[in-house]
C-alpha positions in Angstrom: 7.8 29.7 10.8 5.4 31.9 8.8 6.0 33.8 5.7 5.7 37.1 7.6 8.9 36.2 9.5 11.0 36.0 6.3 11.3 39.7 5.6 14.7 41.3 4.7 15.6 43.9 7.3 15.9 46.6 4.7 12.2 46.6 4.0 9.8 48.7 6.0 8.4 46.6 8.8 4.8 47.5 8.4 4.9 47.1 4.6 6.6 43.8 5.0 4.0 42.5 7.5 1.2 43.5 5.1 3.0 41.8 2.2 3.6 38.7 4.3 -0.1 38.5 5.1 -1.0 38.8 1.4 1.5 36.2 0.2 0.5 33.8 3.0 -3.1 34.0 2.0 -2.1 33.5 -1.7 0.0 30.5 -0.7 -2.9 28.8 1.0 -5.2 29.6 -1.9 -2.7 28.4 -4.5 -2.0 25.2 -2.6 -5.7 24.4 -2.4 -6.1 25.2 -6.1 -3.2 22.9 -7.2 -4.4 20.0 -5.0 -7.9 20.3 -6.4 -6.5 20.4 -9.9 -4.5 17.2 -9.2 -1.2 18.8 -10.0 2.0 17.0 -9.0 5.6 18.2 -8.5 7.9 17.6 -11.4 11.7 17.2 -11.4 12.1 18.0 -7.7 12.8 16.1 -4.4 10.5 18.6 -2.6 6.9 18.0 -2.0 4.5 20.3 -3.9 3.6 22.1 -0.7 7.3 22.7 0.2 8.2 23.9 -3.4 5.2 26.3 -3.4 6.1 27.6 0.1 9.8 28.2 -1.0 8.5 30.0 -4.1 6.5 32.5 -2.1 9.3 32.8 0.4 11.6 34.0 -2.5 9.0 36.4 -3.6 8.7 37.9 -0.1 12.4 38.2 0.5 13.0 39.6 -3.0 10.3 42.2 -2.7 10.2 44.7 -5.6 13.6 43.4 -6.9 12.1 40.2 -8.2 9.1 39.2 -10.3 7.3 36.0 -11.0 6.9 34.5 -14.5 4.8 31.5 -15.3 5.3 29.3 -18.4 2.9 26.7 -19.5 2.7 23.8 -22.0 0.0 21.3 -22.9 -0.7 18.3 -25.1 2.6 16.5 -24.9 3.7 13.0 -23.9 7.4 13.6 -23.5 7.9 15.3 -20.1 11.3 16.7 -21.1 9.9 18.3 -24.2 6.9 19.6 -22.3 9.3 21.2 -19.7 11.3 22.9 -22.5 8.0 24.2 -24.0 7.1 25.7 -20.7 10.5 27.4 -20.3 10.2 28.8 -23.8 6.7 30.0 -23.1 7.9 31.8 -20.0 10.6 33.6 -21.9 8.1 34.6 -24.6 5.7 36.0 -22.0 8.4 38.0 -20.3 9.6 39.4 -23.7 6.1 40.4 -24.8 5.5 42.0 -21.4 8.7 44.0 -21.7 7.9 45.0 -25.2 4.4 46.1 -24.4 5.7 48.3 -21.6 8.3 49.9 -23.8 5.7 50.4 -26.5 3.4 52.1 -24.1 6.1 54.5 -22.8 7.3 55.4 -26.3 3.7 56.2 -27.5 2.8 58.2 -24.4 6.1 60.0 -23.8 7.4 60.5 -27.3 4.3 60.9 -29.3 4.3 64.7 -28.8 7.8 64.8 -30.4 7.2 62.7 -33.6 4.4 61.9 -36.0 3.4 58.3 -36.5 5.8 57.2 -33.7 4.3 53.8 -33.4 4.8 53.0 -37.1 8.4 54.3 -37.0 9.2 51.9 -34.2 7.5 48.7 -35.5 10.7 47.0 -36.6 12.4 47.9 -33.3 9.5 46.4 -31.3 9.8 43.1 -33.2 13.5 42.9 -32.9 13.5 44.0 -29.2 11.0 41.4 -28.1 12.8 38.7 -30.1 16.1 39.5 -28.5 14.7 39.8 -25.0 13.3 36.4 -25.4 16.8 35.0 -26.1 18.6 37.1 -23.5 16.2 36.6 -20.6 16.6 32.8 -20.4 19.9 33.1 -18.7 18.5 35.5 -16.1 15.4 33.4 -15.1 15.7 31.2 -12.1 13.3 28.2 -12.2 11.5 27.8 -8.9 9.5 24.7 -9.5 7.4 22.8 -12.1 4.1 21.0 -11.8 2.5 18.5 -14.1 -0.7 16.6 -14.6 -2.2 14.1 -17.0 -5.0 15.4 -19.2 -5.9 12.3 -21.2 -4.6 9.7 -23.6 -3.3 10.1 -27.1 -6.0 8.7 -29.4 -3.6 6.8 -31.6 -0.9 5.6 -29.3 -2.8 5.5 -26.1 0.1 7.2 -24.3 -0.7 9.6 -21.5 -0.8 13.3 -22.5 0.2 16.0 -20.0 0.2 19.7 -19.3 2.9 21.5 -17.3 3.4 24.8 -15.5 6.8 26.1 -14.6 7.3 29.0 -12.2 10.2 31.3 -12.4 11.7 34.1 -10.2 13.3 36.8 -12.2 15.9 39.1 -10.6 14.9 42.5 -12.1 18.4 43.9 -11.8 19.8 41.1 -13.9 16.8 41.3 -16.2 17.4 45.0 -16.7 20.8 44.2 -18.1 19.3 41.6 -20.4 16.8 44.2 -21.7 19.6 46.7 -22.3 21.5 44.1 -24.3 18.4 43.5 -26.3 17.9 47.2 -26.9 21.5 47.7 -28.1 20.9 44.9 -30.6 17.5 46.0 -31.7 17.9 49.7 -32.1 19.8 49.2 -35.4 16.5 48.1 -36.9 15.0 51.6 -36.5 16.2 55.1 -37.2 13.6 56.4 -34.7 15.0 54.1 -32.0 18.5 55.5 -32.7 17.1 59.1 -32.7 15.5 58.6 -29.3 18.0 56.1 -27.9 18.6 57.9 -24.7 14.9 58.1 -23.8 14.1 54.6 -24.9 17.1 53.2 -22.9 15.7 55.0 -19.9 12.3 53.3 -20.3 13.9 49.9 -20.6 16.1 50.4 -17.5 13.0 51.2 -15.5 11.5 47.8 -16.1 7.8 47.3 -15.9 4.8 46.9 -13.7 3.1 43.6 -13.7 -0.5 43.4 -14.8 
């Protein structure tokens, strides 16, 4: 069974075939890269190849309704702590991405209506990203984690590791998390309250991945 057979029926057939080809190629490249890097699966009964395949399967079936977020951690000897660091890193990455997108829309779409718009929203941006980071954790579905040894601790001699944790984010659920964050953060800025309707619209739209 190939990735291109996993398409939801609601997606245009040709578009899905094209996407399936792209993801299948990416899957092969990623599998080769991870093997070369000596990465191993962490916390799963699946093999690395199976976990990676299932991850790309979810991306294909989800289409534009889902996005991928990767969290990373390094220089730790406790695997549990390293995993939590990777989860927190993924939440932070999503929050900064969401904040950057909203900032861009505010500056480009509202700059004509207010002077020094970026400065007026500074407190809002900080509060929004902080709250998104907290809210998004419950909406992120961990796909799989990989780990590898990177050396030994100079004092204890214990192995040191780095980890990568891959997430699939349902953007419909994530949109609700971003709206909750907006409602909590807009109190930090009179400008955010003034333009609440427009900013809320930007947040509901989500963002394009870099």
